[in-house]
N, C-alpha and C positions, 0 to 999 in steps of 0.2 A: 623515367628517373631513375638515378644512379642510386646505390646502395649507401653510397655516402651520405648524397643529399636527402634520401628518403629519412635516413637516421637521425640527419639535424634537423630536418622538419619535423620529426616527432618529438624531439625533445625538446620541442617548444613547453616549456611546463611552469607550472605555479608551484612552489612547496608546500607541502602542507603538513603541519604539525601532527605526528602521529600521538594517539592517545590511547593508555591501555583500556583494552575492554571490560566493561564491569558488568555484573551479573544484575538483573533485573532488581534483586533483592537488596543492591547497594543503593538503589534512588532513593529510598527515605534517609538514609544516614547523609548521603549528601546533599539532599534538600534542606536537612536540618543545618548541616555545616554551612550551607549556603546564607541562610538566616540569621547566624552568627559572625557572617563576615564582615569587615567596615563597609559603612556605606558610604555614599558619594559623600556626604558632609562631613565624616570624619576624615576621610581623605584629603578634603580641601582644607580643613582646620590643621589638618598634620604637616599641610604643604607640599604636598603632592597633588597632582593632577585630578580635575574631575573625575576621570575615566582614566582606565591603564590602558596600555599599547598591546594590542589594538584597544579599541575603545570599547570592546566587549569583556574586559580583561576586570569584571567588579571587584575581585579580590587580589587584586593588585601584585598576582604571583609570577608575574612574566611568562605566563601563556592563557591560554583560553580552554578550559577544561572544565569537569562535570560540575565543580561547584559554581561557575560560570552559566553553565546550562541550566543548573537547578534555578538559579536567581532569573534567569529568562523566564522560565516556565510561572514563576511568580509574578514578574511583572506582567506577563499577558492576562493572569487572572484580577491585578490590581495595579493598575498603569500608574500609579500615581505615586509609587513608591520613591524615596530619594533617589537609588541607583538607576532607574528605568529611562530616565533621558540618554543613558550613556546606550541602550538598546533602539533607540529610536534611529536608526539607519537612513530611514528615509525621510525624516526631518518633517514628518505630518502630525506632531504633537502627541502621539500616542503610541504602543508598542502592540503591533498587531501582527497577521500571519505572512504580510508582505516583510516586514523587520525578520520575523522568525526564518523564513526561508535564506536571506542573506546572512544570517546570523550562521546559519550552517555552514556554509562556505568557509568561516574563520573558525570555526569548533574544530574542523578537520577530523571529525569520527572517522577511526578506522573499519572501514564497511567493507562488505564482501558481496554487495547486491547494487548495483545502479541506482542512483537514486533519480526521481522526476523522471520514468523514462518515458513518459508520454507528453515531455515538455508542456506542462500545464503550468506550470510555477514558474514565474517570471524571475530572473535574476537580479544580481548586483553586483558592483566593484569592477563594472565593465564585461560583464555575461550576460548573455541574453536569456540565460535560463537557470535557474536555481539548482546547484549539484553539478553542472555541466562547465568546464572550462571550454576555451575557444580560441582559436587562431582563423586570422582571415576573413572574409566575410559571411556574417552568420546571424540571421535574425528569425523574427519569428512570422509564420505564416497562419492565417485563419481561413484560408480558402483551400489548402490541401491535407486537411486533417482527417485522418480514418476515425478519431477518437477524442472527444471533447471538443475544445476550441481551438486547438493550436498544434503545430507539429514545427520541427526544426528546417528552415530553409536556410541549405548552405549553397553559396554561389562562389564559383571558380574564379580564380584572380587572372583578371588580365594581363599576360605577360606572353614574354619570346621565351619563356625557359618553362620548366617543369616547377609545377610551384602547387599550394596544399591549403584547402580552407576545411575547417571542420570543428567536431566538438568532441569533447571526452572527458574520462572520469579514471581516478586511479581507484583501485582497488585491491583490498588485502587477498594475498595469495600464496600458497605453499607449492614447494617440489611435488609433481606427480598429480596435481589438481586438473579434473577435466570439467568441461563448461559446454552447454549448449547455447549457441547466440542466434537470433533471429532479429528481424527489423522489417517494417512496412517502407518501401521506398518508392519514389517516383520522381519524373522529372518534366519539367516544363516545356510545352510544344512554341510557346516563343521563343524561350532560350533553352534550346534542348542540349543533350549530352550528343557530342558529335567529335568525329576524328577518334584520336585516342585517348580523350576526356572520359575518366569514368569515376563512379560512387566506388567508396570501398567500406568494407568495416577490418578494422585491423586491430589483431591482440599484441600489444609489445610485454615483454617478460622484462621485469625489472629486478635487480640483487641489491646487493650492499654497495657494488661499485659501479650502476648505472645499467643499462640496455644490455641486456643479455641476447635477446632476438627478437623478431617481430614478424606474426604470420599476417598475412594479408589476403583478404577474400573480394573479389569484385561480386557486387550487388546490384549494379546497373552500368550501361554503356550505350553506346548508339544505337546499338542493336534492340535497346529495350524499347518497346512502345511508350509513347509519352502521353501527358496528359491524364495519367490517373495514379494509383497506387497499386502495387503489389507486395504481396507477403513473401516474404524471401522463406525458404524453407531452412528448417533448421539448421546450424553449419556445427560440426563436432568440433572443438577447440580443445589444444590440450595434446599431451599432458604438458604439465608447467615443468621447464626445464631446471635442473638441477641450480639450486641457489636463488632460484624464485624467492622474492620476498613481498612481490605486489605487480601488478597488471594494468597498463593503461587499455583502455576500450574507448576507441576511436570510430568516429563516422565523420566520412569526409569525401571530399571531390578533388581528385589527383587533376589537374587542369594541364592539358598538353601544350606544348610550346605552338603557337599561332593559332590555336582551336578560337573559338569565339568563347566567351565565356559562359557558363551552364549553371543554371538553378536545379538544385536537386532539394529533396524534401524526405526527410525522416520522422518517422513516426511508431509507438508502441514496440519500444525496444524489449528483447526478453534475452537476458543472459544469466543464466542458472546451471547449479552444479549438475552433473552428467544424471546423478541420483535424484535431482528433483523430483520426480511420479513417487518414487518410493518412501519420500520424507512424507508424501501427504498421508501417510498411514501410519506412522510411528505411532500413535496415540491410540491406535484402534488393534494393539498386539493379539487381542483375542481372536481374532479372524472371523468373529460372527458378522453373518449379514443377515436381514429379512427383507421379504418382499412385500411393499406397501404402496397403494395409488398404481400399481402397473410397473414400478419402478423397484432396482435394487437397493438397499440401503446398508451402509455398514453400522456397527453399533461400536461405541468408543468406550473403550478399557480392556482390561480393567488395569486403574493404576489412579495415583494422583496428578490430577493435572489442571492447568487453567481450562475457563474461569474458575474462580474461588480465591485460592484453588480449591477444589472439592476432590472427593474419591468419587470415579467413574466405574460402575457395574455393568456388565453387559450381559448378567444373566436374563434367563426367560421370565424369570419373577421380578425383575425391576422394569425392563421394558420387551414390549409384546405388538402383537396383533392378532386381535380377537376374531376367533372364527365366525361368530355370529353375522357382524356386517362390515369386517375389514377396518376395522378403527383402529390406531397407532395408539397404544399407551406407553406416556412416560412419567416416571414417579421418582420421588425424593423421599428415600426410606431410610429406616432405621435397620440393623439386621438382629437389632434386641438383644446382641451378645455382648460386645464389648464395646459399644457406644460409637461404632463407626455407622457415618453416614453415606449413602450412596447417593449419586445424581446421576442423571441417565442423558445422553445425546446420542444422536444419528444423524448421520451424513451422506449424500447421494453417492452412489458409486460413481458415477460418470459426470464431468461438469456440462450443463446445458447450454451455456451461453447468454446471449443478449436474449430477451423474452421477458414476459410475464410470469410469475412466481406467485402460486394462489395458495395461502394454507386457510384451512376451516376448522375451527376449533369447537369442542363442544362443552359448554358450563360456564364458570364464572370465571374472572382473570383476576389479576393482582391485587383488586380491591377486596379480596375473601380470602386473602391468603396471609400468611406473617409477612410481615414488613422486610424481611430478609430473602425472600422466595424470588426467581426471577425466572421468568419464559424469554427464550429467545429464539426468532425465527431470522435467520441470516445467509449472506453470502459471506464464503472465507476462503481463504488459501492459505494452507502452512507456509510461511516464509522459511526460505533456506537457512538463513541465520537469525537469532534474534537478537537485534541491535535495536533497544528502543528510542535511542537518540536518532534514529533514521526512521520513524514511522510517521514523519510528518508529512509524507506524500502516501499513505496509506498502502506500505507493501503488501497485507493481507489481501487487498482487493475488499474489503469489509464493508458491507451494508447492513443495517438491523432495523427489523421491529421486535420490541422489547417491550414486557410488561412487568414492572416492579414496582415497590414504593421505596427501593434503595435503601431501606435501612430506617426510613422515618414514617413511622406508624399513623401521621397525620396528614401523609402527601395525598392530595386527589389527583393530582395528575401522572396516572398509572401508567398510560400508555407513552412511547416514546419511538419518532424515527431518528436513524441516525447514520453518517458516514463518517468515517473514523479518520482522523481523531476525532471524537466526539465531542471534546471540550474547545475545539476551534471554532469561532464565530461563524454563524448561519451552517452548522454542521448539525443541528441536531432540533428537533421538535417533539415537543411535549404536550400531552392531551388527557383530558380526561375520560374515562372509559367506566360503564358498570354494565356488566350483563350478568343474567340469573344463570340458574343450575341448568336448566336444559336448552339455554340459548345456543343457536349457531351462530358465530362471528366468522367473517373471513377478513384476512392479512393477506397483501399484497404489495409487491411493487415490480413496478414493471422499469426494468433496465435496457438503456438503450445507449448509445453510442455517445449523447450529448445530455443524458440526464437519468434520474430514477424518480419516478412516481410513484411515492407512497400512498397507500390507501387502507383503510377499515371499513366496513359496513357491516350491517345485519344481515344475517342469512347466508346461505352458499354461495360457491363461485358464480351461479349464473342469477344473484340476484341485486347486483351490482346498479345501484340506480341513485339519484340524487336525493330520493325520498328516505332510501336505506343509507346513505352514507354517515358516519361518524367522524369520520377526519381525513383529510389528504393535505400531502405535502409534496412540493417538487424539488429535488435538489440538482442544480447545474454547475454546482461549484467544480475545483480543480482535483478534486480528489475521486473522480469517478473510478468505481470497480473497471480495470481493463480485463478484457477477453483472454485470459491466460488459463489459471485451471480453479478460480471459484467455484467452488458446491454449494447446494443448499444446505445448512444443516437446522438443526432443530434440538435445543437442548432446554435442560429443567433443573436447575441448581438453586445453591443458595450462599448468600454471604455469611462469613464467620465460620463456625465449627459445626453449627445444625442451625435447624429453624429454631426460633424462639421459643415454640409450643412444646416443641419436641413432639411433632404431630406429622403422621406420613401423608404426603400428597401426593396426587394424581392428577395428569393433564390429559386430555384425550383430542387426538387428532382425527377429526372426521375425513379429510379428503386434502390431497396435495395435486394442484393442477398447475404444468406448465404449457403458457403459451408461446412458442417461438414467433418472432416478428420475422418479416418477410424482407430479405436482404440477399443481394446478387453474394451467390459463394465469391470468397476470395481468389484472385488468381498466385496459383503458388508457383513461384520459378526459383531453379536452381542458382545459388552462387558459381562464382567461376574462379 
């Protein structure tokens, strides 16, 4: 393909409205403004259309912005609001997750990480996948998915000339940025890559005046074994050229002249800044680590961080492993001097991947604590960029087992299993649990490519049985954690400024056990 034609093909794009980044702290004022914006009824009475243009412009200010986003969130919680019909993009009489992922396309949030990287969320407005634009023959595959239930199937176009089918996203970028890209890719034995036809990963650098240049990487060709998926070794991308303002990440099939159309499958896209590994430890600045259950754990802090936000302390007086029986102790405690309260958190030094994560605690849980105390046992990966409007697809790869009354002294369901965002339908399961001061309780989630199996039972890790089971729940939705860098975290923290009773609290972890799942190691191939 000539450079001129390649550039023309890659220029096939849909304009996205740029929205200024807003800090997480601005969410509440924006939500408040949304609640005071003109309702659909007021607009209709004023002689204006029921909805703005595009249809999700609820405050009718000629763009779809953060105020509209906040109102959409309100409609998710209470779909009977006057303006909510404007958000019902699939016309099924409610405002749900399907409408939300379509709304993201109109919202046009300026992001720096690709959305929906495992292609689990269906798209709208002529696109097969939420967050991804497309050109040519693109569809959903449920037979070649490495993770979850779907992958992107891209079919070459039948032509006597070079042509391109593919999916792409626009991301914010700055001059000098460096990235690391990888993807799982495979092609059909029925319609394989042949001749000069190939699968590519392209990064286009765009400035104020348009395309500056593009970098192209072949990720599969006629020599690639058909019928399966392979992980592409990480590709170093960049530095971004001078005057870069954004980039387009494209996955596609370059169809050679007269070659039969090929079917190529993409899944589990990763596109991270080159310093992504280091960013996992920015909140662990004290550099302290400890050994527990035969593994190395890093201790969070010192400093003010989420969740909470709380002040996290990393000293041996706040979090430690006792010499007598090797148990891990986490505390929420006051320093007794200036009223500062310290919460605690530890994280495994290494990500373990798919498998069964089992944590055994000793003693009472949230039913015996202040109503604002929280114990979290969870998978988590620090995101490269904090973009609240982009959290609909679970960028942190977070799944949680948590114990708290969440500020309500009368709450009986103090246990919960969740996959983020927890407030999306079918993303959370709450249950009652009461344990005594000396009771052993095991909490587990078995993370697999197509589901997460949550369980909690009485006793140690070897005591799981129907008669000891307290509660179980299986999540099979679109926001399954992806096998990037989510690590096991354990934290003990509080809502508000302090525990209500101004009492120090301690939680004891008797054991952590990980049982890996038997999987064939991925085939790692190099891009060309």
